[in-house]
Backbone as CSV, one residue per row, in Angstrom:
resi,resn,N_x,N_y,N_z,CA_x,CA_y,CA_z,C_x,C_y,C_z
1,MET,17.470,-32.705,48.857,17.914,-32.873,47.675,16.843,-33.308,46.907
2,MET,15.974,-34.322,47.357,14.906,-34.962,46.041,14.043,-33.753,45.912
3,LYS,13.432,-33.095,46.718,12.566,-32.516,46.654,12.994,-31.064,45.738
4,ARG,14.276,-30.851,45.921,14.898,-29.942,44.315,14.753,-30.731,43.115
5,VAL,15.021,-31.847,43.086,14.924,-32.509,42.129,13.616,-32.658,41.194
6,PHE,12.840,-32.969,42.349,11.308,-33.239,41.965,10.954,-31.859,41.143
7,ALA,11.351,-30.498,42.030,10.597,-29.376,41.831,11.395,-29.157,40.401
8,ALA,12.727,-29.540,40.108,13.089,-28.664,38.812,12.349,-29.642,37.616
9,ILE,11.933,-30.946,38.216,11.559,-31.992,36.951,9.998,-31.448,36.593
10,VAL,9.248,-30.961,37.830,7.690,-30.199,37.208,7.944,-29.312,36.755
11,ALA,8.918,-28.532,36.992,8.886,-26.930,36.529,9.433,-27.270,35.084
12,ALA,9.818,-28.044,34.518,10.481,-28.132,33.572,9.757,-28.619,32.768
13,GLY,8.645,-29.957,32.931,7.433,-30.117,32.309,6.373,-29.404,32.191
14,LEU,6.164,-28.401,33.297,5.381,-27.195,32.699,5.789,-26.492,31.679
15,ALA,7.096,-25.435,31.978,7.592,-24.800,30.795,7.638,-25.882,29.476
16,ALA,7.768,-27.156,29.249,7.529,-27.697,28.025,6.349,-27.535,27.522
17,SER,5.440,-27.934,28.263,3.875,-28.102,27.829,3.512,-26.497,27.499
18,ALA,3.531,-26.044,28.164,3.276,-24.401,27.511,3.923,-24.227,26.496
19,PHE,4.996,-24.166,26.322,5.584,-24.279,24.851,4.919,-25.010,23.884
20,ALA,4.839,-26.514,24.191,4.010,-27.005,23.047,2.919,-26.368,22.712
21,GLN,2.029,-26.023,23.886,0.814,-25.342,23.304,0.626,-23.880,22.495
22,ALA,1.596,-23.551,22.402,1.792,-22.222,21.856,0.787,-22.048,20.517
23,LEU,-0.007,-20.963,20.433,-0.761,-21.523,19.196,-0.091,-20.302,17.508
24,THR,-0.062,-20.805,16.600,0.336,-20.331,15.248,-0.818,-19.782,14.656
25,ASP,-0.794,-19.011,13.990,-2.085,-18.138,12.639,-1.597,-19.346,11.651
26,GLY,-2.814,-19.406,10.841,-2.821,-20.117,9.868,-4.033,-20.010,9.337
27,GLU,-4.454,-20.316,8.235,-5.636,-20.450,6.948,-5.554,-21.736,6.763
28,VAL,-7.064,-22.251,6.516,-7.337,-23.440,6.461,-7.659,-23.232,4.741
29,ARG,-7.027,-24.201,4.315,-6.826,-24.217,2.749,-7.586,-25.421,2.488
30,LYS,-7.991,-26.913,3.524,-8.718,-27.878,2.843,-9.094,-28.906,4.370
31,VAL,-10.440,-29.016,4.322,-10.721,-29.923,5.338,-11.057,-31.111,4.991
32,ASP,-10.480,-32.311,5.569,-11.091,-33.602,4.424,-11.292,-34.516,5.771
33,LYS,-12.518,-34.463,6.435,-13.193,-35.146,7.737,-13.098,-36.612,7.369
34,ALA,-13.417,-36.879,6.140,-13.154,-38.556,5.808,-11.675,-39.112,6.234
35,THR,-10.567,-38.348,5.981,-9.633,-38.775,6.363,-9.003,-38.259,7.638
36,GLY,-9.718,-36.977,8.191,-9.025,-36.773,9.215,-7.775,-36.005,9.317
37,LYS,-7.595,-34.951,8.145,-6.776,-34.055,7.837,-7.257,-32.550,7.603
38,ILE,-6.480,-31.834,7.605,-6.693,-30.551,7.465,-5.160,-29.831,7.090
39,THR,-5.481,-29.435,5.691,-4.457,-27.907,5.142,-4.301,-27.044,5.907
40,LEU,-3.181,-26.129,6.430,-3.116,-25.323,6.559,-1.861,-24.375,6.078
41,LYS,-1.990,-23.398,5.827,-1.086,-22.482,5.456,-0.548,-21.322,6.671
42,HIS,0.082,-21.898,7.200,0.847,-21.163,8.856,2.065,-20.188,8.706
43,GLY,1.938,-19.880,9.946,3.414,-19.188,10.577,4.163,-20.356,10.568
44,GLU,5.530,-19.683,11.638,6.341,-20.684,12.166,5.712,-21.063,12.880
45,ILE,5.522,-22.420,13.484,5.631,-23.202,14.394,6.589,-23.480,14.869
46,LYS,6.978,-23.076,16.483,8.416,-22.746,17.121,8.655,-24.049,17.883
47,ASN,7.246,-24.753,18.430,8.142,-25.878,19.070,8.424,-27.018,18.229
48,LEU,7.717,-26.578,16.821,8.282,-28.051,16.068,9.520,-27.294,14.917
49,ASP,10.286,-26.189,15.479,11.250,-25.734,14.528,10.668,-25.469,13.198
50,MET,9.452,-25.334,12.795,8.834,-25.384,11.683,8.951,-23.727,11.119
51,PRO,9.269,-23.683,9.827,9.034,-22.261,9.085,7.698,-21.995,8.722
52,PRO,7.486,-21.264,8.131,5.890,-20.796,7.532,6.056,-21.635,6.377
53,MET,4.693,-22.369,5.931,4.818,-22.987,4.703,3.231,-23.380,4.654
54,THR,2.657,-24.281,3.838,1.506,-24.980,3.790,1.916,-26.487,3.528
55,MET,1.154,-26.938,4.622,1.256,-28.607,4.623,-0.021,-29.128,5.509
56,VAL,-0.199,-30.512,4.893,-0.959,-31.117,5.302,-0.675,-32.027,6.824
57,PHE,-1.753,-31.866,7.942,-1.537,-32.249,9.035,-2.616,-33.098,9.383
58,GLY,-2.519,-34.455,10.018,-3.310,-35.213,10.701,-4.036,-34.226,12.302
59,VAL,-5.368,-34.994,12.442,-5.941,-33.975,13.697,-5.661,-35.215,15.107
60,LYS,-5.590,-34.548,16.106,-5.628,-35.393,17.490,-6.829,-35.731,17.634
61,ASP,-8.051,-35.255,17.072,-9.540,-35.735,17.363,-10.018,-35.168,15.973
62,LYS,-11.247,-36.112,15.538,-11.545,-35.454,14.058,-12.402,-34.514,14.715
63,ALA,-13.350,-34.444,15.904,-13.817,-33.370,16.189,-13.864,-31.960,15.675
64,LEU,-12.232,-31.739,15.945,-11.366,-30.672,15.705,-12.132,-30.269,14.003
65,LEU,-12.478,-30.896,13.089,-12.368,-30.610,11.775,-13.779,-29.976,11.738
66,ASP,-14.539,-30.145,12.919,-15.981,-29.381,12.753,-16.403,-27.954,13.067
67,LYS,-14.907,-27.532,13.762,-14.946,-26.204,14.051,-14.194,-24.989,12.811
68,VAL,-14.054,-25.788,11.595,-13.338,-24.923,10.936,-13.699,-25.416,9.387
69,LYS,-13.795,-24.568,8.549,-13.940,-24.930,7.053,-12.731,-23.730,6.235
70,LYS,-12.823,-24.163,4.805,-11.959,-23.748,3.639,-11.978,-22.044,3.785
71,GLY,-10.712,-21.329,4.014,-11.062,-20.036,3.988,-10.807,-19.290,5.092
72,ASP,-11.191,-20.292,6.501,-11.422,-19.736,7.964,-9.579,-19.203,8.262
73,LYS,-9.585,-18.506,9.031,-8.389,-17.384,9.533,-8.244,-18.258,10.989
74,VAL,-7.476,-19.208,11.401,-7.546,-19.794,12.800,-6.231,-19.288,13.567
75,ARG,-5.800,-20.019,14.876,-4.752,-19.831,15.445,-4.937,-21.512,16.122
76,PHE,-4.094,-22.350,15.742,-4.068,-23.442,16.411,-2.516,-24.423,16.668
77,ALA,-2.498,-25.103,17.277,-1.185,-25.772,18.504,-0.941,-27.115,17.603
78,ALA,0.092,-27.556,17.252,0.497,-28.489,16.537,1.442,-29.328,17.497
79,ASP,1.824,-30.790,17.310,2.911,-31.121,17.827,2.762,-32.417,16.943
80,LYS,3.870,-33.336,18.033,4.183,-34.853,17.297,3.409,-35.738,17.842
81,ASN,2.654,-36.722,17.284,2.308,-38.262,18.070,3.293,-38.902,18.809
82,ALA,2.715,-39.812,18.824,3.510,-41.096,19.572,4.427,-41.647,18.137
83,LYS,4.057,-41.959,16.917,4.261,-41.988,15.738,5.344,-41.151,14.807
84,GLY,5.338,-39.930,15.795,6.581,-38.838,15.085,5.737,-38.394,13.804
85,GLU,4.082,-38.243,13.850,3.809,-37.570,12.773,2.884,-36.642,13.362
86,MET,3.253,-35.599,12.662,2.458,-33.677,13.039,1.559,-33.876,13.200
87,ILE,0.668,-33.764,13.826,-0.662,-33.238,14.264,-1.310,-32.024,14.593
88,VAL,-2.372,-31.670,14.229,-3.050,-30.697,15.049,-4.165,-31.044,16.645
89,THR,-3.339,-30.350,17.514,-4.054,-30.719,18.663,-4.907,-29.883,19.368
90,GLU,-5.253,-28.610,18.948,-6.346,-27.474,19.014,-5.972,-26.519,17.932
91,VAL,-7.683,-26.496,17.751,-7.794,-24.724,16.991,-9.098,-24.085,17.675
92,GLU,-8.469,-22.889,17.250,-9.789,-21.918,17.601,-9.633,-21.116,16.339
93,ALA,-10.872,-20.076,16.171,-10.852,-19.246,15.354,-9.977,-17.987,15.646
94,ALA,-9.058,-17.070,14.790,-8.762,-15.948,14.939,-9.478,-14.998,15.178
95,ALA,-8.631,-14.052,15.998,-9.593,-12.686,16.384,-9.608,-11.660,15.125
96,LYS,-10.861,-11.766,14.885,-11.361,-10.471,14.034,-10.742,-9.033,14.204
């Protein structure tokens, strides 16, 4: 019985983490390295139940901001941090 419960918990955790890492299309509108923030015009962010819009995000790691500049088309993952703030956890150039 315990093995089945443990397996269900592990499976649910893997599914949740895969869902949280779904990448969203976006366009960089502003990069503010001093404050560690990025402004993105983005499509729907499913794991946050967020419709398309333009908004400012913090970043999990300021080094992510070195990968992008204003006008770049990107794919990114966002989630909530421990404080409940929405942050970008990963970012990559969109396929051309």
